[in-house]
PDB file with SEQRES, HELIX, SHEET and CRYST1 records, atoms N, CA, C and O in Angstrom:
SEQRES   1 A   86  MET THR ARG ASP GLU ILE LYS ILE ALA ILE LEU ARG CYS          
SEQRES   2 A   86  LEU GLY GLY VAL ALA PRO GLU ALA ASP LEU SER ARG LEU          
SEQRES   3 A   86  LYS PRO LYS VAL SER PHE ARG GLU GLN LEU ASP LEU ASP          
SEQRES   4 A   86  SER MET ASP PHE LEU ASN PHE VAL VAL ALA LEU HIS GLU          
SEQRES   5 A   86  SER LEU ARG VAL GLU ILE PRO GLU THR ASP TYR PRO LYS          
SEQRES   6 A   86  LEU MET ALA LEU ASP PRO SER ILE ASP TYR LEU LEU ALA          
SEQRES   7 A   86  ARG LEU GLN THR GLU GLN SER THR                              
HELIX    1 AA1 ARG A    3  VAL A   17  1                                  15    
HELIX    2 AA2 LEU A   23  ARG A   25  5                                   3    
HELIX    3 AA3 PHE A   32  LEU A   36  1                                   5    
HELIX    4 AA4 SER A   40  LEU A   54  1                                  15    
HELIX    5 AA5 GLU A   60  LEU A   66  5                                   7    
HELIX    6 AA6 LEU A   69  SER A   85  1                                  17    
CRYST1    1.000    1.000    1.000  90.00  90.00  90.00 P 1           1          
ATOM      1  N   MET A   1       9.750  -5.284  10.501  1.00  0.00           N  
ATOM      2  CA  MET A   1       9.868  -5.199   9.017  1.00  0.00           C  
ATOM      3  C   MET A   1      10.523  -3.846   8.681  1.00  0.00           C  
ATOM      4  O   MET A   1      10.258  -2.826   9.317  1.00  0.00           O  
ATOM      5  N   THR A   2      11.367  -3.884   7.681  1.00  0.00           N  
ATOM      6  CA  THR A   2      12.057  -2.657   7.185  1.00  0.00           C  
ATOM      7  C   THR A   2      11.234  -1.925   6.174  1.00  0.00           C  
ATOM      8  O   THR A   2      10.275  -2.452   5.610  1.00  0.00           O  
ATOM      9  N   ARG A   3      11.628  -0.701   5.958  1.00  0.00           N  
ATOM     10  CA  ARG A   3      11.010   0.149   4.931  1.00  0.00           C  
ATOM     11  C   ARG A   3      11.023  -0.537   3.566  1.00  0.00           C  
ATOM     12  O   ARG A   3      10.037  -0.548   2.828  1.00  0.00           O  
ATOM     13  N   ASP A   4      12.275  -1.147   3.248  1.00  0.00           N  
ATOM     14  CA  ASP A   4      12.381  -1.803   1.976  1.00  0.00           C  
ATOM     15  C   ASP A   4      11.427  -3.022   1.814  1.00  0.00           C  
ATOM     16  O   ASP A   4      10.840  -3.265   0.759  1.00  0.00           O  
ATOM     17  N   GLU A   5      11.326  -3.733   2.895  1.00  0.00           N  
ATOM     18  CA  GLU A   5      10.367  -4.930   2.859  1.00  0.00           C  
ATOM     19  C   GLU A   5       8.986  -4.518   2.716  1.00  0.00           C  
ATOM     20  O   GLU A   5       8.211  -5.197   2.043  1.00  0.00           O  
ATOM     21  N   ILE A   6       8.587  -3.354   3.356  1.00  0.00           N  
ATOM     22  CA  ILE A   6       7.215  -2.940   3.179  1.00  0.00           C  
ATOM     23  C   ILE A   6       7.000  -2.380   1.769  1.00  0.00           C  
ATOM     24  O   ILE A   6       5.927  -2.551   1.191  1.00  0.00           O  
ATOM     25  N   LYS A   7       8.029  -1.703   1.209  1.00  0.00           N  
ATOM     26  CA  LYS A   7       7.891  -1.189  -0.179  1.00  0.00           C  
ATOM     27  C   LYS A   7       7.675  -2.332  -1.126  1.00  0.00           C  
ATOM     28  O   LYS A   7       6.823  -2.260  -2.013  1.00  0.00           O  
ATOM     29  N   ILE A   8       8.451  -3.410  -0.946  1.00  0.00           N  
ATOM     30  CA  ILE A   8       8.304  -4.565  -1.811  1.00  0.00           C  
ATOM     31  C   ILE A   8       6.884  -5.181  -1.744  1.00  0.00           C  
ATOM     32  O   ILE A   8       6.282  -5.555  -2.751  1.00  0.00           O  
ATOM     33  N   ALA A   9       6.390  -5.261  -0.482  1.00  0.00           N  
ATOM     34  CA  ALA A   9       4.999  -5.758  -0.296  1.00  0.00           C  
ATOM     35  C   ALA A   9       3.979  -4.853  -0.921  1.00  0.00           C  
ATOM     36  O   ALA A   9       2.999  -5.337  -1.488  1.00  0.00           O  
ATOM     37  N   ILE A  10       4.163  -3.603  -0.843  1.00  0.00           N  
ATOM     38  CA  ILE A  10       3.223  -2.660  -1.426  1.00  0.00           C  
ATOM     39  C   ILE A  10       3.272  -2.830  -3.013  1.00  0.00           C  
ATOM     40  O   ILE A  10       2.233  -2.925  -3.667  1.00  0.00           O  
ATOM     41  N   LEU A  11       4.477  -2.860  -3.565  1.00  0.00           N  
ATOM     42  CA  LEU A  11       4.558  -3.010  -5.026  1.00  0.00           C  
ATOM     43  C   LEU A  11       3.983  -4.368  -5.477  1.00  0.00           C  
ATOM     44  O   LEU A  11       3.370  -4.444  -6.542  1.00  0.00           O  
ATOM     45  N   ARG A  12       4.157  -5.357  -4.744  1.00  0.00           N  
ATOM     46  CA  ARG A  12       3.619  -6.690  -5.114  1.00  0.00           C  
ATOM     47  C   ARG A  12       2.058  -6.591  -5.033  1.00  0.00           C  
ATOM     48  O   ARG A  12       1.391  -7.149  -5.904  1.00  0.00           O  
ATOM     49  N   CYS A  13       1.500  -5.956  -4.098  1.00  0.00           N  
ATOM     50  CA  CYS A  13       0.063  -5.859  -3.985  1.00  0.00           C  
ATOM     51  C   CYS A  13      -0.495  -5.010  -5.127  1.00  0.00           C  
ATOM     52  O   CYS A  13      -1.528  -5.296  -5.731  1.00  0.00           O  
ATOM     53  N   LEU A  14       0.287  -3.920  -5.380  1.00  0.00           N  
ATOM     54  CA  LEU A  14      -0.218  -3.065  -6.554  1.00  0.00           C  
ATOM     55  C   LEU A  14      -0.107  -3.796  -7.859  1.00  0.00           C  
ATOM     56  O   LEU A  14      -0.936  -3.587  -8.745  1.00  0.00           O  
ATOM     57  N   GLY A  15       0.913  -4.675  -8.023  1.00  0.00           N  
ATOM     58  CA  GLY A  15       1.054  -5.446  -9.199  1.00  0.00           C  
ATOM     59  C   GLY A  15      -0.111  -6.414  -9.365  1.00  0.00           C  
ATOM     60  O   GLY A  15      -0.473  -6.777 -10.485  1.00  0.00           O  
ATOM     61  N   GLY A  16      -0.677  -6.816  -8.278  1.00  0.00           N  
ATOM     62  CA  GLY A  16      -1.795  -7.767  -8.341  1.00  0.00           C  
ATOM     63  C   GLY A  16      -3.060  -7.086  -8.777  1.00  0.00           C  
ATOM     64  O   GLY A  16      -3.936  -7.745  -9.338  1.00  0.00           O  
ATOM     65  N   VAL A  17      -3.205  -5.771  -8.543  1.00  0.00           N  
ATOM     66  CA  VAL A  17      -4.433  -5.018  -8.964  1.00  0.00           C  
ATOM     67  C   VAL A  17      -4.219  -4.320 -10.259  1.00  0.00           C  
ATOM     68  O   VAL A  17      -5.185  -4.008 -10.955  1.00  0.00           O  
ATOM     69  N   ALA A  18      -3.016  -4.066 -10.605  1.00  0.00           N  
ATOM     70  CA  ALA A  18      -2.598  -3.321 -11.791  1.00  0.00           C  
ATOM     71  C   ALA A  18      -1.434  -3.985 -12.493  1.00  0.00           C  
ATOM     72  O   ALA A  18      -0.337  -3.429 -12.542  1.00  0.00           O  
ATOM     73  N   PRO A  19      -1.665  -5.181 -13.042  1.00  0.00           N  
ATOM     74  CA  PRO A  19      -0.549  -5.941 -13.535  1.00  0.00           C  
ATOM     75  C   PRO A  19       0.123  -5.388 -14.797  1.00  0.00           C  
ATOM     76  O   PRO A  19       1.240  -5.765 -15.151  1.00  0.00           O  
ATOM     77  N   GLU A  20      -0.639  -4.432 -15.493  1.00  0.00           N  
ATOM     78  CA  GLU A  20      -0.073  -3.874 -16.671  1.00  0.00           C  
ATOM     79  C   GLU A  20       0.780  -2.597 -16.287  1.00  0.00           C  
ATOM     80  O   GLU A  20       1.419  -2.031 -17.174  1.00  0.00           O  
ATOM     81  N   ALA A  21       0.802  -2.176 -15.107  1.00  0.00           N  
ATOM     82  CA  ALA A  21       1.500  -0.962 -14.639  1.00  0.00           C  
ATOM     83  C   ALA A  21       2.992  -1.172 -14.613  1.00  0.00           C  
ATOM     84  O   ALA A  21       3.482  -2.263 -14.321  1.00  0.00           O  
ATOM     85  N   ASP A  22       3.722  -0.086 -14.931  1.00  0.00           N  
ATOM     86  CA  ASP A  22       5.192  -0.084 -14.794  1.00  0.00           C  
ATOM     87  C   ASP A  22       5.465   0.495 -13.454  1.00  0.00           C  
ATOM     88  O   ASP A  22       5.556   1.713 -13.302  1.00  0.00           O  
ATOM     89  N   LEU A  23       5.602  -0.375 -12.451  1.00  0.00           N  
ATOM     90  CA  LEU A  23       5.750   0.059 -11.011  1.00  0.00           C  
ATOM     91  C   LEU A  23       7.173   0.700 -10.814  1.00  0.00           C  
ATOM     92  O   LEU A  23       7.393   1.410  -9.833  1.00  0.00           O  
ATOM     93  N   SER A  24       8.099   0.450 -11.726  1.00  0.00           N  
ATOM     94  CA  SER A  24       9.413   1.003 -11.551  1.00  0.00           C  
ATOM     95  C   SER A  24       9.428   2.513 -11.771  1.00  0.00           C  
ATOM     96  O   SER A  24      10.347   3.216 -11.350  1.00  0.00           O  
ATOM     97  N   ARG A  25       8.405   2.974 -12.428  1.00  0.00           N  
ATOM     98  CA  ARG A  25       8.230   4.421 -12.695  1.00  0.00           C  
ATOM     99  C   ARG A  25       7.304   5.181 -11.725  1.00  0.00           C  
ATOM    100  O   ARG A  25       6.946   6.335 -11.961  1.00  0.00           O  
ATOM    101  N   LEU A  26       6.934   4.510 -10.646  1.00  0.00           N  
ATOM    102  CA  LEU A  26       6.064   5.007  -9.664  1.00  0.00           C  
ATOM    103  C   LEU A  26       6.613   6.164  -8.923  1.00  0.00           C  
ATOM    104  O   LEU A  26       7.708   6.031  -8.376  1.00  0.00           O  
ATOM    105  N   LYS A  27       5.966   7.294  -8.844  1.00  0.00           N  
ATOM    106  CA  LYS A  27       6.452   8.528  -8.149  1.00  0.00           C  
ATOM    107  C   LYS A  27       5.998   8.365  -6.660  1.00  0.00           C  
ATOM    108  O   LYS A  27       4.820   8.119  -6.401  1.00  0.00           O  
ATOM    109  N   PRO A  28       6.920   8.501  -5.716  1.00  0.00           N  
ATOM    110  CA  PRO A  28       6.626   8.134  -4.331  1.00  0.00           C  
ATOM    111  C   PRO A  28       5.587   8.984  -3.630  1.00  0.00           C  
ATOM    112  O   PRO A  28       5.012   8.530  -2.641  1.00  0.00           O  
ATOM    113  N   LYS A  29       5.320  10.191  -4.090  1.00  0.00           N  
ATOM    114  CA  LYS A  29       4.363  11.122  -3.400  1.00  0.00           C  
ATOM    115  C   LYS A  29       3.113  11.329  -4.248  1.00  0.00           C  
ATOM    116  O   LYS A  29       2.229  12.072  -3.820  1.00  0.00           O  
ATOM    117  N   VAL A  30       2.991  10.733  -5.394  1.00  0.00           N  
ATOM    118  CA  VAL A  30       1.834  10.970  -6.256  1.00  0.00           C  
ATOM    119  C   VAL A  30       0.886   9.845  -6.093  1.00  0.00           C  
ATOM    120  O   VAL A  30       1.301   8.686  -6.050  1.00  0.00           O  
ATOM    121  N   SER A  31      -0.367  10.138  -6.000  1.00  0.00           N  
ATOM    122  CA  SER A  31      -1.510   9.161  -5.801  1.00  0.00           C  
ATOM    123  C   SER A  31      -1.412   8.013  -6.695  1.00  0.00           C  
ATOM    124  O   SER A  31      -1.135   8.155  -7.886  1.00  0.00           O  
ATOM    125  N   PHE A  32      -1.640   6.831  -6.132  1.00  0.00           N  
ATOM    126  CA  PHE A  32      -1.663   5.585  -6.948  1.00  0.00           C  
ATOM    127  C   PHE A  32      -2.761   5.708  -7.984  1.00  0.00           C  
ATOM    128  O   PHE A  32      -2.568   5.352  -9.147  1.00  0.00           O  
ATOM    129  N   ARG A  33      -3.921   6.215  -7.564  1.00  0.00           N  
ATOM    130  CA  ARG A  33      -5.077   6.348  -8.462  1.00  0.00           C  
ATOM    131  C   ARG A  33      -4.777   7.189  -9.658  1.00  0.00           C  
ATOM    132  O   ARG A  33      -5.238   6.913 -10.766  1.00  0.00           O  
ATOM    133  N   GLU A  34      -3.999   8.223  -9.434  1.00  0.00           N  
ATOM    134  CA  GLU A  34      -3.573   9.167 -10.510  1.00  0.00           C  
ATOM    135  C   GLU A  34      -2.606   8.494 -11.435  1.00  0.00           C  
ATOM    136  O   GLU A  34      -2.730   8.612 -12.654  1.00  0.00           O  
ATOM    137  N   GLN A  35      -1.621   7.772 -10.873  1.00  0.00           N  
ATOM    138  CA  GLN A  35      -0.539   7.144 -11.670  1.00  0.00           C  
ATOM    139  C   GLN A  35      -0.995   5.875 -12.358  1.00  0.00           C  
ATOM    140  O   GLN A  35      -0.628   5.599 -13.500  1.00  0.00           O  
ATOM    141  N   LEU A  36      -1.805   5.106 -11.641  1.00  0.00           N  
ATOM    142  CA  LEU A  36      -2.116   3.803 -12.131  1.00  0.00           C  
ATOM    143  C   LEU A  36      -3.574   3.601 -12.662  1.00  0.00           C  
ATOM    144  O   LEU A  36      -4.023   2.527 -13.062  1.00  0.00           O  
ATOM    145  N   ASP A  37      -4.214   4.729 -12.612  1.00  0.00           N  
ATOM    146  CA  ASP A  37      -5.686   4.773 -13.016  1.00  0.00           C  
ATOM    147  C   ASP A  37      -6.506   3.713 -12.310  1.00  0.00           C  
ATOM    148  O   ASP A  37      -7.276   2.975 -12.925  1.00  0.00           O  
ATOM    149  N   LEU A  38      -6.313   3.657 -10.973  1.00  0.00           N  
ATOM    150  CA  LEU A  38      -7.114   2.694 -10.218  1.00  0.00           C  
ATOM    151  C   LEU A  38      -8.488   3.275  -9.891  1.00  0.00           C  
ATOM    152  O   LEU A  38      -8.666   4.454  -9.585  1.00  0.00           O  
ATOM    153  N   ASP A  39      -9.443   2.348  -9.980  1.00  0.00           N  
ATOM    154  CA  ASP A  39     -10.777   2.787  -9.555  1.00  0.00           C  
ATOM    155  C   ASP A  39     -10.967   2.385  -8.027  1.00  0.00           C  
ATOM    156  O   ASP A  39     -10.063   1.842  -7.393  1.00  0.00           O  
ATOM    157  N   SER A  40     -12.135   2.672  -7.517  1.00  0.00           N  
ATOM    158  CA  SER A  40     -12.309   2.403  -6.097  1.00  0.00           C  
ATOM    159  C   SER A  40     -12.209   0.845  -5.775  1.00  0.00           C  
ATOM    160  O   SER A  40     -11.703   0.462  -4.720  1.00  0.00           O  
ATOM    161  N   MET A  41     -12.681   0.018  -6.672  1.00  0.00           N  
ATOM    162  CA  MET A  41     -12.613  -1.404  -6.380  1.00  0.00           C  
ATOM    163  C   MET A  41     -11.124  -1.893  -6.442  1.00  0.00           C  
ATOM    164  O   MET A  41     -10.691  -2.696  -5.616  1.00  0.00           O  
ATOM    165  N   ASP A  42     -10.348  -1.370  -7.468  1.00  0.00           N  
ATOM    166  CA  ASP A  42      -8.928  -1.656  -7.495  1.00  0.00           C  
ATOM    167  C   ASP A  42      -8.255  -1.199  -6.193  1.00  0.00           C  
ATOM    168  O   ASP A  42      -7.419  -1.921  -5.648  1.00  0.00           O  
ATOM    169  N   PHE A  43      -8.597  -0.053  -5.710  1.00  0.00           N  
ATOM    170  CA  PHE A  43      -7.932   0.421  -4.447  1.00  0.00           C  
ATOM    171  C   PHE A  43      -8.363  -0.392  -3.264  1.00  0.00           C  
ATOM    172  O   PHE A  43      -7.568  -0.643  -2.358  1.00  0.00           O  
ATOM    173  N   LEU A  44      -9.611  -0.811  -3.251  1.00  0.00           N  
ATOM    174  CA  LEU A  44     -10.057  -1.736  -2.142  1.00  0.00           C  
ATOM    175  C   LEU A  44      -9.294  -3.028  -2.152  1.00  0.00           C  
ATOM    176  O   LEU A  44      -8.818  -3.523  -1.130  1.00  0.00           O  
ATOM    177  N   ASN A  45      -9.195  -3.569  -3.389  1.00  0.00           N  
ATOM    178  CA  ASN A  45      -8.454  -4.873  -3.603  1.00  0.00           C  
ATOM    179  C   ASN A  45      -7.022  -4.692  -3.138  1.00  0.00           C  
ATOM    180  O   ASN A  45      -6.459  -5.618  -2.554  1.00  0.00           O  
ATOM    181  N   PHE A  46      -6.396  -3.520  -3.376  1.00  0.00           N  
ATOM    182  CA  PHE A  46      -5.045  -3.271  -2.929  1.00  0.00           C  
ATOM    183  C   PHE A  46      -4.944  -3.299  -1.449  1.00  0.00           C  
ATOM    184  O   PHE A  46      -4.001  -3.889  -0.922  1.00  0.00           O  
ATOM    185  N   VAL A  47      -5.886  -2.680  -0.721  1.00  0.00           N  
ATOM    186  CA  VAL A  47      -5.898  -2.625   0.704  1.00  0.00           C  
ATOM    187  C   VAL A  47      -6.055  -3.994   1.292  1.00  0.00           C  
ATOM    188  O   VAL A  47      -5.385  -4.406   2.238  1.00  0.00           O  
ATOM    189  N   VAL A  48      -7.009  -4.686   0.653  1.00  0.00           N  
ATOM    190  CA  VAL A  48      -7.184  -6.167   1.149  1.00  0.00           C  
ATOM    191  C   VAL A  48      -5.902  -6.908   0.992  1.00  0.00           C  
ATOM    192  O   VAL A  48      -5.471  -7.579   1.930  1.00  0.00           O  
ATOM    193  N   ALA A  49      -5.250  -6.823  -0.180  1.00  0.00           N  
ATOM    194  CA  ALA A  49      -4.005  -7.554  -0.395  1.00  0.00           C  
ATOM    195  C   ALA A  49      -2.989  -7.146   0.615  1.00  0.00           C  
ATOM    196  O   ALA A  49      -2.250  -7.991   1.121  1.00  0.00           O  
ATOM    197  N   LEU A  50      -2.919  -5.832   0.941  1.00  0.00           N  
ATOM    198  CA  LEU A  50      -1.927  -5.410   1.962  1.00  0.00           C  
ATOM    199  C   LEU A  50      -2.235  -6.075   3.322  1.00  0.00           C  
ATOM    200  O   LEU A  50      -1.337  -6.560   4.010  1.00  0.00           O  
ATOM    201  N   HIS A  51      -3.525  -6.079   3.681  1.00  0.00           N  
ATOM    202  CA  HIS A  51      -3.965  -6.700   4.898  1.00  0.00           C  
ATOM    203  C   HIS A  51      -3.518  -8.132   4.970  1.00  0.00           C  
ATOM    204  O   HIS A  51      -2.980  -8.588   5.979  1.00  0.00           O  
ATOM    205  N   GLU A  52      -3.763  -8.880   3.820  1.00  0.00           N  
ATOM    206  CA  GLU A  52      -3.511 -10.318   3.872  1.00  0.00           C  
ATOM    207  C   GLU A  52      -1.957 -10.514   3.800  1.00  0.00           C  
ATOM    208  O   GLU A  52      -1.447 -11.437   4.435  1.00  0.00           O  
ATOM    209  N   SER A  53      -1.240  -9.717   3.086  1.00  0.00           N  
ATOM    210  CA  SER A  53       0.214  -9.886   2.922  1.00  0.00           C  
ATOM    211  C   SER A  53       0.990  -9.606   4.210  1.00  0.00           C  
ATOM    212  O   SER A  53       1.879 -10.355   4.617  1.00  0.00           O  
ATOM    213  N   LEU A  54       0.595  -8.461   4.842  1.00  0.00           N  
ATOM    214  CA  LEU A  54       1.315  -7.974   5.977  1.00  0.00           C  
ATOM    215  C   LEU A  54       0.683  -8.354   7.264  1.00  0.00           C  
ATOM    216  O   LEU A  54       1.260  -8.146   8.332  1.00  0.00           O  
ATOM    217  N   ARG A  55      -0.563  -8.939   7.186  1.00  0.00           N  
ATOM    218  CA  ARG A  55      -1.269  -9.336   8.386  1.00  0.00           C  
ATOM    219  C   ARG A  55      -1.404  -8.151   9.375  1.00  0.00           C  
ATOM    220  O   ARG A  55      -1.137  -8.248  10.573  1.00  0.00           O  
ATOM    221  N   VAL A  56      -1.841  -7.027   8.767  1.00  0.00           N  
ATOM    222  CA  VAL A  56      -2.069  -5.829   9.593  1.00  0.00           C  
ATOM    223  C   VAL A  56      -3.539  -5.312   9.386  1.00  0.00           C  
ATOM    224  O   VAL A  56      -4.060  -5.312   8.271  1.00  0.00           O  
ATOM    225  N   GLU A  57      -4.143  -4.896  10.455  1.00  0.00           N  
ATOM    226  CA  GLU A  57      -5.430  -4.387  10.399  1.00  0.00           C  
ATOM    227  C   GLU A  57      -5.375  -2.931   9.825  1.00  0.00           C  
ATOM    228  O   GLU A  57      -4.604  -2.099  10.303  1.00  0.00           O  
ATOM    229  N   ILE A  58      -6.176  -2.667   8.836  1.00  0.00           N  
ATOM    230  CA  ILE A  58      -6.250  -1.253   8.242  1.00  0.00           C  
ATOM    231  C   ILE A  58      -7.664  -0.774   8.299  1.00  0.00           C  
ATOM    232  O   ILE A  58      -8.505  -1.168   7.490  1.00  0.00           O  
ATOM    233  N   PRO A  59      -7.926   0.079   9.258  1.00  0.00           N  
ATOM    234  CA  PRO A  59      -9.340   0.602   9.386  1.00  0.00           C  
ATOM    235  C   PRO A  59      -9.678   1.416   8.200  1.00  0.00           C  
ATOM    236  O   PRO A  59      -8.775   2.027   7.630  1.00  0.00           O  
ATOM    237  N   GLU A  60     -10.880   1.480   7.783  1.00  0.00           N  
ATOM    238  CA  GLU A  60     -11.356   2.206   6.644  1.00  0.00           C  
ATOM    239  C   GLU A  60     -11.044   3.735   6.737  1.00  0.00           C  
ATOM    240  O   GLU A  60     -10.843   4.415   5.731  1.00  0.00           O  
ATOM    241  N   THR A  61     -11.016   4.213   7.966  1.00  0.00           N  
ATOM    242  CA  THR A  61     -10.721   5.634   8.219  1.00  0.00           C  
ATOM    243  C   THR A  61      -9.272   5.987   7.873  1.00  0.00           C  
ATOM    244  O   THR A  61      -8.919   7.159   7.734  1.00  0.00           O  
ATOM    245  N   ASP A  62      -8.412   4.913   7.732  1.00  0.00           N  
ATOM    246  CA  ASP A  62      -6.990   5.144   7.452  1.00  0.00           C  
ATOM    247  C   ASP A  62      -6.695   4.943   5.880  1.00  0.00           C  
ATOM    248  O   ASP A  62      -5.569   5.135   5.422  1.00  0.00           O  
ATOM    249  N   TYR A  63      -7.675   4.584   5.172  1.00  0.00           N  
ATOM    250  CA  TYR A  63      -7.408   4.357   3.703  1.00  0.00           C  
ATOM    251  C   TYR A  63      -6.738   5.523   3.029  1.00  0.00           C  
ATOM    252  O   TYR A  63      -5.862   5.301   2.192  1.00  0.00           O  
ATOM    253  N   PRO A  64      -7.112   6.820   3.354  1.00  0.00           N  
ATOM    254  CA  PRO A  64      -6.439   7.973   2.720  1.00  0.00           C  
ATOM    255  C   PRO A  64      -4.905   8.044   2.898  1.00  0.00           C  
ATOM    256  O   PRO A  64      -4.190   8.695   2.136  1.00  0.00           O  
ATOM    257  N   LYS A  65      -4.419   7.298   4.006  1.00  0.00           N  
ATOM    258  CA  LYS A  65      -3.005   7.248   4.276  1.00  0.00           C  
ATOM    259  C   LYS A  65      -2.276   6.309   3.316  1.00  0.00           C  
ATOM    260  O   LYS A  65      -1.046   6.260   3.329  1.00  0.00           O  
ATOM    261  N   LEU A  66      -2.990   5.581   2.502  1.00  0.00           N  
ATOM    262  CA  LEU A  66      -2.462   4.607   1.635  1.00  0.00           C  
ATOM    263  C   LEU A  66      -2.552   4.994   0.159  1.00  0.00           C  
ATOM    264  O   LEU A  66      -2.526   4.140  -0.727  1.00  0.00           O  
ATOM    265  N   MET A  67      -2.653   6.243  -0.071  1.00  0.00           N  
ATOM    266  CA  MET A  67      -2.952   6.752  -1.423  1.00  0.00           C  
ATOM    267  C   MET A  67      -1.666   6.862  -2.295  1.00  0.00           C  
ATOM    268  O   MET A  67      -1.789   6.893  -3.520  1.00  0.00           O  
ATOM    269  N   ALA A  68      -0.494   6.921  -1.739  1.00  0.00           N  
ATOM    270  CA  ALA A  68       0.716   7.031  -2.483  1.00  0.00           C  
ATOM    271  C   ALA A  68       1.851   6.219  -1.769  1.00  0.00           C  
ATOM    272  O   ALA A  68       1.739   5.862  -0.596  1.00  0.00           O  
ATOM    273  N   LEU A  69       2.917   5.955  -2.517  1.00  0.00           N  
ATOM    274  CA  LEU A  69       3.892   5.063  -2.002  1.00  0.00           C  
ATOM    275  C   LEU A  69       4.541   5.419  -0.669  1.00  0.00           C  
ATOM    276  O   LEU A  69       4.474   4.647   0.288  1.00  0.00           O  
ATOM    277  N   ASP A  70       5.192   6.638  -0.609  1.00  0.00           N  
ATOM    278  CA  ASP A  70       5.811   7.096   0.662  1.00  0.00           C  
ATOM    279  C   ASP A  70       4.902   7.130   1.836  1.00  0.00           C  
ATOM    280  O   ASP A  70       5.235   6.569   2.880  1.00  0.00           O  
ATOM    281  N   PRO A  71       3.704   7.796   1.712  1.00  0.00           N  
ATOM    282  CA  PRO A  71       2.838   7.757   2.847  1.00  0.00           C  
ATOM    283  C   PRO A  71       2.418   6.367   3.230  1.00  0.00           C  
ATOM    284  O   PRO A  71       2.255   6.088   4.418  1.00  0.00           O  
ATOM    285  N   SER A  72       2.237   5.489   2.286  1.00  0.00           N  
ATOM    286  CA  SER A  72       1.849   4.073   2.587  1.00  0.00           C  
ATOM    287  C   SER A  72       2.914   3.367   3.392  1.00  0.00           C  
ATOM    288  O   SER A  72       2.595   2.612   4.310  1.00  0.00           O  
ATOM    289  N   ILE A  73       4.216   3.604   3.058  1.00  0.00           N  
ATOM    290  CA  ILE A  73       5.354   2.939   3.679  1.00  0.00           C  
ATOM    291  C   ILE A  73       5.341   3.430   5.185  1.00  0.00           C  
ATOM    292  O   ILE A  73       5.415   2.655   6.138  1.00  0.00           O  
ATOM    293  N   ASP A  74       5.238   4.812   5.291  1.00  0.00           N  
ATOM    294  CA  ASP A  74       5.259   5.411   6.641  1.00  0.00           C  
ATOM    295  C   ASP A  74       4.130   4.874   7.532  1.00  0.00           C  
ATOM    296  O   ASP A  74       4.306   4.507   8.694  1.00  0.00           O  
ATOM    297  N   TYR A  75       2.970   4.862   6.892  1.00  0.00           N  
ATOM    298  CA  TYR A  75       1.747   4.405   7.731  1.00  0.00           C  
ATOM    299  C   TYR A  75       1.914   2.883   8.120  1.00  0.00           C  
ATOM    300  O   TYR A  75       1.722   2.511   9.278  1.00  0.00           O  
ATOM    301  N   LEU A  76       2.253   2.082   7.183  1.00  0.00           N  
ATOM    302  CA  LEU A  76       2.367   0.658   7.456  1.00  0.00           C  
ATOM    303  C   LEU A  76       3.459   0.342   8.424  1.00  0.00           C  
ATOM    304  O   LEU A  76       3.293  -0.560   9.245  1.00  0.00           O  
ATOM    305  N   LEU A  77       4.591   1.046   8.376  1.00  0.00           N  
ATOM    306  CA  LEU A  77       5.729   0.807   9.245  1.00  0.00           C  
ATOM    307  C   LEU A  77       5.207   1.149  10.674  1.00  0.00           C  
ATOM    308  O   LEU A  77       5.407   0.376  11.611  1.00  0.00           O  
ATOM    309  N   ALA A  78       4.520   2.348  10.821  1.00  0.00           N  
ATOM    310  CA  ALA A  78       4.112   2.651  12.139  1.00  0.00           C  
ATOM    311  C   ALA A  78       3.013   1.709  12.687  1.00  0.00           C  
ATOM    312  O   ALA A  78       2.919   1.421  13.880  1.00  0.00           O  
ATOM    313  N   ARG A  79       2.213   1.266  11.743  1.00  0.00           N  
ATOM    314  CA  ARG A  79       1.076   0.325  12.115  1.00  0.00           C  
ATOM    315  C   ARG A  79       1.698  -1.057  12.585  1.00  0.00           C  
ATOM    316  O   ARG A  79       1.262  -1.616  13.591  1.00  0.00           O  
ATOM    317  N   LEU A  80       2.643  -1.546  11.891  1.00  0.00           N  
ATOM    318  CA  LEU A  80       3.251  -2.812  12.182  1.00  0.00           C  
ATOM    319  C   LEU A  80       3.995  -2.671  13.542  1.00  0.00           C  
ATOM    320  O   LEU A  80       3.929  -3.566  14.385  1.00  0.00           O  
ATOM    321  N   GLN A  81       4.672  -1.583  13.727  1.00  0.00           N  
ATOM    322  CA  GLN A  81       5.381  -1.418  15.033  1.00  0.00           C  
ATOM    323  C   GLN A  81       4.408  -1.347  16.188  1.00  0.00           C  
ATOM    324  O   GLN A  81       4.682  -1.891  17.258  1.00  0.00           O  
ATOM    325  N   THR A  82       3.281  -0.689  15.998  1.00  0.00           N  
ATOM    326  CA  THR A  82       2.332  -0.621  17.014  1.00  0.00           C  
ATOM    327  C   THR A  82       1.694  -1.932  17.346  1.00  0.00           C  
ATOM    328  O   THR A  82       1.448  -2.264  18.505  1.00  0.00           O  
ATOM    329  N   GLU A  83       1.429  -2.681  16.277  1.00  0.00           N  
ATOM    330  CA  GLU A  83       0.791  -4.039  16.541  1.00  0.00           C  
ATOM    331  C   GLU A  83       1.726  -4.981  17.148  1.00  0.00           C  
ATOM    332  O   GLU A  83       1.303  -5.858  17.902  1.00  0.00           O  
ATOM    333  N   GLN A  84       3.011  -4.861  16.865  1.00  0.00           N  
ATOM    334  CA  GLN A  84       3.991  -5.722  17.405  1.00  0.00           C  
ATOM    335  C   GLN A  84       4.247  -5.463  18.873  1.00  0.00           C  
ATOM    336  O   GLN A  84       4.610  -6.376  19.615  1.00  0.00           O  
ATOM    337  N   SER A  85       4.053  -4.176  19.315  1.00  0.00           N  
ATOM    338  CA  SER A  85       4.354  -3.847  20.648  1.00  0.00           C  
ATOM    339  C   SER A  85       3.165  -4.153  21.615  1.00  0.00           C  
ATOM    340  O   SER A  85       3.289  -4.095  22.839  1.00  0.00           O  
ATOM    341  N   THR A  86       2.042  -4.471  20.999  1.00  0.00           N  
ATOM    342  CA  THR A  86       0.827  -4.841  21.877  1.00  0.00           C  
ATOM    343  C   THR A  86       0.602  -6.360  22.105  1.00  0.00           C  
ATOM    344  O   THR A  86      -0.343  -6.747  22.793  1.00  0.00           O  
TER     345      THR A  86                                                      
END                                                                             
């Protein structure tokens, strides 16, 4: 998967938990919670949606790596590459 494909998947998952948000204005390094006013359940639903969409295991200890767009892309790209090589 490419960075762009992962970004599209992330934005689609965010749109599912925050449909009223203008995702085109998302700042890549600023927390989703801060920008989209997500609560803990919204964030958990986002992580579950990523898991289902990308078919990638995301341990709870890695959730902080999914707090903003750029770090999420980096994390998921590495995670997908690791899972594909095993």
